[in-house]
C-alpha positions as CSV (number, residue, x, y, z in Angstrom):
1,M,-122.1,-43.8,78.2
2,A,-118.7,-43.5,79.3
3,W,-117.3,-45.6,76.4
4,E,-119.3,-43.3,74.0
5,K,-117.7,-40.2,75.5
6,R,-114.3,-41.6,75.3
7,M,-114.7,-42.6,71.7
8,A,-116.1,-39.0,70.9
9,A,-113.3,-37.3,72.7
10,S,-110.5,-39.5,71.0
11,P,-109.5,-38.5,67.5
12,R,-110.6,-41.0,64.8
13,R,-107.5,-42.9,63.3
14,R,-107.4,-42.5,59.5
15,W,-106.8,-45.6,57.5
16,N,-103.2,-45.6,56.2
17,P,-102.9,-47.1,52.6
18,A,-99.6,-48.6,53.5
19,H,-101.5,-50.9,55.9
20,G,-103.8,-52.1,53.1
21,R,-100.9,-52.7,50.7
22,L,-99.0,-54.8,53.6
23,A,-102.4,-56.8,54.1
24,V,-102.8,-57.4,50.5
25,L,-99.2,-58.4,49.8
26,T,-99.4,-60.9,53.1
27,L,-102.5,-62.4,51.5
28,V,-100.8,-62.7,48.0
29,Y,-97.6,-64.2,49.6
30,A,-99.9,-66.8,51.4
31,G,-101.9,-67.7,48.2
32,C,-98.6,-68.2,46.1
33,M,-97.1,-70.3,48.7
34,A,-100.2,-72.4,49.0
35,Y,-100.4,-72.6,45.0
36,G,-96.7,-73.5,44.8
37,L,-96.7,-76.3,47.3
38,F,-100.3,-78.0,46.7
39,L,-101.0,-77.1,43.1
40,A,-97.8,-76.5,41.2
41,G,-95.9,-79.6,42.5
42,A,-93.4,-78.1,45.0
43,A,-94.5,-80.4,47.8
44,Q,-93.8,-83.4,45.6
45,H,-90.2,-81.9,44.5
46,I,-91.5,-80.9,40.9
47,P,-89.8,-77.5,39.9
48,T,-92.5,-75.6,38.0
49,I,-92.7,-72.1,39.1
50,W,-92.1,-70.2,42.5
51,T,-93.7,-66.9,42.9
52,A,-93.5,-66.4,46.6
53,N,-90.1,-64.8,46.4
54,A,-91.2,-62.4,43.7
55,V,-94.2,-61.2,46.0
56,L,-91.8,-60.5,48.9
57,I,-89.3,-58.8,46.5
58,A,-92.2,-56.6,45.1
59,G,-93.3,-55.8,48.7
60,L,-89.8,-54.7,49.8
61,L,-89.7,-52.3,46.7
62,I,-93.2,-50.9,47.3
63,L,-93.4,-50.4,51.0
64,N,-91.3,-48.2,53.3
65,R,-88.6,-49.9,55.6
66,R,-91.0,-50.4,58.6
67,Q,-93.7,-51.8,56.6
68,G,-91.1,-54.0,54.8
69,L,-89.8,-55.4,58.1
70,A,-93.3,-56.2,59.1
71,L,-93.8,-58.0,55.6
72,L,-90.6,-60.1,56.3
73,G,-91.9,-61.2,59.9
74,L,-95.3,-62.0,58.6
75,T,-94.1,-63.9,55.4
76,A,-91.7,-65.8,57.6
77,V,-94.2,-67.2,59.9
78,L,-96.6,-68.1,56.9
79,H,-93.7,-69.8,55.2
80,V,-92.8,-71.9,58.2
81,V,-96.6,-72.8,58.9
82,L,-97.2,-73.8,55.2
83,E,-93.9,-75.8,54.8
84,L,-94.6,-77.8,58.0
85,S,-98.2,-78.5,56.8
86,V,-96.9,-80.6,53.8
87,G,-94.9,-82.6,56.1
88,D,-91.3,-81.2,55.6
89,P,-88.8,-81.6,58.6
90,P,-88.5,-78.7,60.8
91,R,-84.8,-78.2,60.3
92,F,-85.3,-78.1,56.5
93,V,-88.3,-75.6,57.1
94,L,-86.3,-73.1,59.1
95,S,-83.4,-73.3,56.9
96,V,-85.4,-72.6,53.6
97,T,-87.3,-69.8,55.4
98,L,-84.2,-68.1,56.5
99,L,-82.5,-68.3,53.3
100,D,-85.5,-67.2,51.3
101,I,-85.7,-64.1,53.4
102,L,-82.1,-63.3,52.9
103,Q,-82.3,-63.9,49.4
104,T,-85.3,-61.7,48.8
105,A,-83.9,-59.0,50.9
106,A,-80.7,-58.8,49.2
107,T,-82.3,-58.8,45.8
108,A,-84.6,-55.9,46.8
109,A,-81.8,-54.0,48.4
110,L,-79.6,-54.2,45.5
111,L,-82.6,-53.2,43.1
112,R,-83.0,-50.1,45.3
113,L,-79.2,-49.4,45.4
114,M,-79.0,-49.6,41.6
115,R,-81.8,-47.0,41.5
116,L,-83.9,-48.9,38.9
117,P,-87.3,-47.9,37.9
118,I,-89.8,-49.6,40.2
119,R,-92.7,-48.6,38.0
120,V,-93.3,-50.5,34.9
121,R,-94.4,-47.8,32.5
122,S,-92.3,-48.4,29.3
123,M,-91.0,-51.3,27.6
124,P,-87.3,-50.2,27.8
125,G,-87.9,-49.7,31.8
126,F,-89.4,-53.2,32.1
127,L,-86.7,-54.9,30.1
128,V,-84.0,-53.3,32.2
129,L,-85.7,-54.2,35.5
130,M,-86.4,-57.6,34.6
131,A,-83.0,-58.4,33.3
132,V,-81.3,-57.0,36.6
133,A,-84.1,-58.7,38.7
134,T,-83.7,-62.2,37.2
135,A,-79.9,-62.1,37.0
136,L,-79.8,-61.3,40.7
137,T,-82.5,-63.9,41.5
138,A,-80.4,-66.6,39.3
139,A,-77.4,-65.8,41.2
140,T,-78.8,-65.9,44.7
141,S,-80.9,-68.9,44.0
142,I,-77.8,-70.8,43.2
143,V,-76.2,-69.7,46.4
144,V,-79.1,-70.6,48.4
145,N,-79.7,-74.1,46.8
146,G,-76.0,-74.7,47.2
147,L,-76.1,-73.8,50.8
148,L,-79.1,-75.8,51.6
149,S,-77.7,-78.7,49.9
150,M,-74.5,-78.6,51.8
151,S,-76.3,-78.1,55.0
152,F,-77.8,-81.5,54.5
153,G,-74.5,-83.2,53.4
154,G,-75.1,-83.0,49.6
155,P,-72.9,-81.3,46.9
156,F,-73.3,-77.7,46.2
157,W,-74.6,-77.9,42.7
158,R,-77.2,-80.5,43.3
159,S,-80.5,-79.8,41.4
160,W,-79.5,-76.1,41.2
161,S,-80.8,-75.6,37.5
162,E,-84.4,-76.8,38.3
163,W,-85.1,-74.5,41.4
164,T,-83.0,-71.6,39.9
165,T,-85.3,-71.8,36.9
166,S,-88.4,-72.0,38.8
167,N,-87.4,-69.0,41.0
168,V,-86.2,-67.0,37.9
169,L,-89.7,-67.8,36.1
170,G,-91.5,-66.7,39.1
171,V,-89.7,-63.3,39.4
172,A,-89.8,-62.7,35.6
173,I,-93.8,-63.1,35.6
174,A,-95.0,-62.3,39.1
175,L,-92.7,-59.2,39.9
176,P,-93.8,-57.0,37.1
177,T,-97.3,-58.1,37.5
178,L,-97.5,-57.0,41.1
179,L,-95.6,-53.6,40.1
180,I,-98.3,-52.9,37.5
181,L,-101.4,-53.8,39.7
182,F,-99.9,-51.5,42.4
183,D,-99.4,-48.5,40.0
184,R,-102.3,-46.2,40.2
185,R,-101.4,-44.7,36.7
186,H,-102.3,-47.9,34.9
187,R,-105.9,-47.6,36.4
188,E,-106.3,-44.4,34.1
189,G,-107.8,-44.6,30.7
190,F,-109.0,-48.2,31.0
191,R,-112.5,-48.5,32.3
192,V,-113.7,-52.2,32.3
193,G,-116.9,-53.4,34.1
194,P,-116.5,-56.4,36.5
195,L,-118.7,-58.6,34.4
196,E,-116.6,-58.1,31.2
197,S,-113.3,-58.7,33.3
198,L,-114.7,-62.0,34.6
199,L,-115.8,-63.2,31.2
200,V,-112.6,-62.3,29.5
201,L,-110.6,-64.0,32.4
202,A,-112.8,-67.2,32.2
203,L,-112.4,-67.4,28.5
204,V,-108.5,-67.1,28.8
205,L,-108.4,-69.8,31.4
206,A,-110.6,-72.1,29.5
207,T,-108.6,-71.8,26.5
208,A,-105.3,-72.2,28.3
209,V,-106.3,-75.4,30.1
210,T,-108.0,-76.9,26.8
211,V,-104.9,-76.3,24.8
212,F,-102.1,-77.5,27.0
213,T,-104.2,-80.6,28.0
214,A,-105.5,-81.4,24.5
215,D,-103.2,-80.3,21.6
216,T,-100.3,-77.8,22.3
217,A,-100.4,-77.1,18.6
218,L,-103.4,-74.8,19.2
219,Q,-101.8,-72.8,21.9
220,V,-101.7,-69.8,19.4
221,L,-105.4,-69.4,19.9
222,L,-104.4,-67.8,23.4
223,F,-103.3,-64.8,21.5
224,A,-106.8,-63.6,20.5
225,P,-108.4,-63.5,23.8
226,A,-105.3,-62.0,25.5
227,L,-104.8,-59.2,23.0
228,L,-108.6,-58.4,23.3
229,A,-108.1,-58.1,27.1
230,V,-105.1,-56.0,26.3
231,F,-107.0,-53.5,24.3
232,R,-109.8,-53.4,26.7
233,G,-107.9,-53.4,30.0
234,G,-104.4,-52.3,29.3
235,P,-101.4,-53.5,31.3
236,R,-103.3,-54.4,34.3
237,A,-105.5,-56.8,32.1
238,A,-102.4,-58.3,30.3
239,A,-100.4,-58.9,33.5
240,V,-103.5,-60.6,35.2
241,L,-104.7,-62.7,32.4
242,V,-101.3,-64.2,31.3
243,T,-100.4,-65.0,35.0
244,G,-103.8,-66.4,35.7
245,S,-103.4,-68.5,32.4
246,L,-99.9,-69.9,33.3
247,A,-101.4,-70.6,36.9
248,A,-104.1,-72.5,35.6
249,T,-101.9,-74.5,32.9
250,I,-99.4,-75.7,35.4
251,P,-101.8,-77.8,37.4
252,A,-103.8,-78.9,34.4
253,I,-100.7,-80.3,32.9
254,L,-99.6,-82.1,36.3
255,H,-103.0,-83.7,36.4
256,K,-102.7,-84.9,32.7
257,T,-99.0,-86.3,33.2
258,G,-99.4,-87.2,36.8
259,L,-96.9,-86.2,39.4
260,D,-94.0,-87.7,37.6
261,P,-91.3,-85.2,37.0
262,V,-89.9,-86.8,34.0
263,A,-93.2,-87.0,32.1
264,A,-94.3,-83.5,33.1
265,A,-90.9,-81.7,32.4
266,R,-91.3,-81.2,28.5
267,P,-95.0,-80.1,28.6
268,L,-94.2,-77.7,31.6
269,R,-91.2,-76.2,29.9
270,E,-93.2,-75.5,26.6
271,A,-96.0,-73.9,28.6
272,Q,-93.6,-71.8,30.6
273,I,-91.8,-70.5,27.5
274,F,-94.8,-69.9,25.6
275,H,-96.3,-67.9,28.4
276,L,-93.2,-66.0,28.7
277,V,-93.5,-65.0,25.0
278,L,-97.1,-64.2,25.5
279,Y,-96.5,-62.1,28.4
280,A,-93.8,-60.1,26.6
281,V,-96.0,-59.5,23.6
282,C,-99.0,-58.6,25.6
283,L,-97.3,-56.4,27.9
284,A,-95.5,-54.4,25.0
285,A,-98.7,-53.8,23.2
286,A,-100.4,-52.7,26.6
287,L,-97.5,-50.3,27.6
288,A,-97.8,-48.8,24.1
289,L,-101.3,-48.3,24.4
290,S,-101.3,-47.0,27.9
291,R,-98.7,-44.4,26.8
292,Q,-100.9,-43.4,23.9
293,T,-103.8,-43.1,26.2
294,R,-102.0,-40.8,28.5
295,L,-100.7,-38.7,25.6
296,Q,-104.4,-38.4,24.6
297,A,-105.5,-37.4,28.0
298,L,-102.7,-34.8,28.3
299,L,-103.4,-33.4,24.9
300,V,-107.3,-33.2,26.0
301,R,-106.2,-31.2,29.1
302,R,-103.9,-28.8,27.4
303,Q,-106.5,-28.1,24.8
304,A,-109.0,-27.5,27.8
305,V,-106.4,-25.0,29.2
306,A,-105.8,-23.2,25.8
307,R,-109.4,-22.8,25.3
308,A,-109.9,-21.4,28.8
309,A,-106.9,-19.2,28.3
310,Q,-108.3,-18.1,25.0
311,A,-111.7,-17.1,26.4
312,K,-110.0,-15.3,29.2
313,A,-108.0,-13.4,26.6
314,Q,-111.1,-12.6,24.5
315,A,-112.9,-11.4,27.5
316,A,-110.1,-9.1,28.4
317,N,-109.7,-7.8,24.9
318,Q,-113.6,-7.1,24.8
319,A,-113.5,-5.4,28.2
320,K,-110.4,-3.2,26.9
321,S,-112.4,-2.3,23.8
322,D,-115.5,-1.4,26.0
323,F,-113.3,0.8,28.1
324,L,-111.7,2.6,25.4
325,A,-115.1,3.2,23.5
326,T,-116.5,4.6,26.8
327,I,-113.2,6.7,27.3
328,S,-113.2,8.0,23.7
329,H,-116.6,9.1,24.0
330,E,-116.1,10.9,27.4
331,I,-112.9,12.7,26.1
332,R,-114.3,13.5,22.7
333,T,-117.4,15.5,23.9
334,P,-115.4,18.0,25.8
335,L,-112.8,18.4,23.2
336,N,-115.3,19.3,20.7
337,S,-116.6,22.1,23.1
338,I,-112.9,23.3,23.3
339,L,-112.3,23.2,19.7
340,G,-115.7,25.1,18.8
341,F,-114.9,27.8,21.5
342,A,-111.2,28.0,20.2
343,A,-112.7,28.7,16.6
344,L,-115.1,31.5,18.0
345,V,-112.2,33.0,19.7
346,S,-110.1,33.0,16.8
347,D,-112.5,34.9,14.7
348,D,-111.8,37.9,17.2
349,A,-109.8,40.4,15.1
350,G,-108.5,42.1,18.2
351,L,-106.3,38.9,19.3
352,S,-102.7,39.3,19.8
353,P,-100.3,37.3,17.7
354,E,-99.4,35.4,20.6
355,N,-102.9,34.3,21.5
356,R,-103.6,33.5,17.8
357,R,-100.6,31.4,17.7
358,R,-101.9,29.6,20.8
359,L,-105.4,28.9,19.2
360,D,-103.7,27.7,15.9
361,L,-101.7,25.2,18.1
362,V,-105.1,24.0,19.6
363,E,-106.7,23.6,16.2
364,R,-103.5,21.8,14.6
365,A,-103.6,19.4,17.8
366,A,-107.2,18.3,16.7
367,V,-105.9,16.9,13.3
368,P,-105.1,13.4,14.2
369,W,-108.9,12.8,15.7
370,P,-110.7,10.8,13.2
371,R,-113.1,12.5,10.6
372,S,-116.2,10.8,12.3
373,S,-115.7,13.4,15.1
374,T,-118.8,15.7,15.4
375,I,-116.6,18.9,14.8
376,F,-113.3,18.8,12.9
377,W,-111.4,21.7,11.7
378,T,-108.1,22.0,10.1
379,S,-108.1,25.8,9.5
380,P,-110.3,28.8,9.9
381,R,-111.3,28.3,6.2
382,S,-112.8,25.0,6.6
383,R,-115.2,26.1,9.7
384,P,-119.1,26.0,8.8
385,A,-120.6,29.3,7.7
386,A,-122.8,29.2,10.9
387,W,-119.8,30.1,12.9
388,T,-118.7,33.2,10.7
């Protein structure tokens, strides 16, 4: 009973959406780390794609400062645990973790200082963001790789191109994907059921694995289901499907060629270049469709506002007409009486000239009234015979 009273007396804490984003980004980072180490060949020192840093950069751009620091701490722990699980030396793991955190934090800070748009809503904005992000990632990756190599007694430029390429590729694909998925505006206008989404995703993944393990000449077949997903799901579908296609293709190629860096190098590069092109084409089409959908929704809203304003104006005009009709009737009735009595008084031969002039003014003032009036005089000659 005491516990229930305390719970009833204490105010309920509302769920902060930032906590949900932090939890999702932490889980995504863990998944990307596990994918890179156990499926993409990083544990076997095969440079394919590294998306964990892109997740961290996206998180630092989306979250506030406090949530960003929490994300850095959580991901650092995950980085150390997963790297140690594959048998890397502790010194190497701690060095890589520290350098990766510094690299991602510096990249995110520079992107914020440049005031670049962190919402992928147009193709020019996407190209500018990706150009700057990939350039910063390339520069910082070269420095990180060189410092790591020198800390273990190697030359600065050892294997810099392979790991720099994998980092840049991860940022080019994973960073816009996360920014699109966390943007609420891209959820508007594209309503796709979960069953349809799963079927299209399965079709794309099956096509990608089949094409890149059987005959790469058939890779153009991926465009059909990918563009279908774009027209149905917009930018979110384009980002998820192309990213999923590449994520399924890399382990399939490594399974086919074995964990041999030399044998896997060419098919991996072909798959990466093809998916970059596919990503750019699908995202350009999806952003154009999303913009058109938003403009159509804006047009519909403005038309509804215009119709409401027109109905309001018509109602006001009708109210004015009713008011004028009522007032006109209420004024015309006593005025007819005034004009009638003025005509009777004017027949009096004993009127003084001044009073007759005044009656003439009353009769002339009645001229602007419409001819539909019950009684209308313009001069004493036009009066009915009944009055004479």
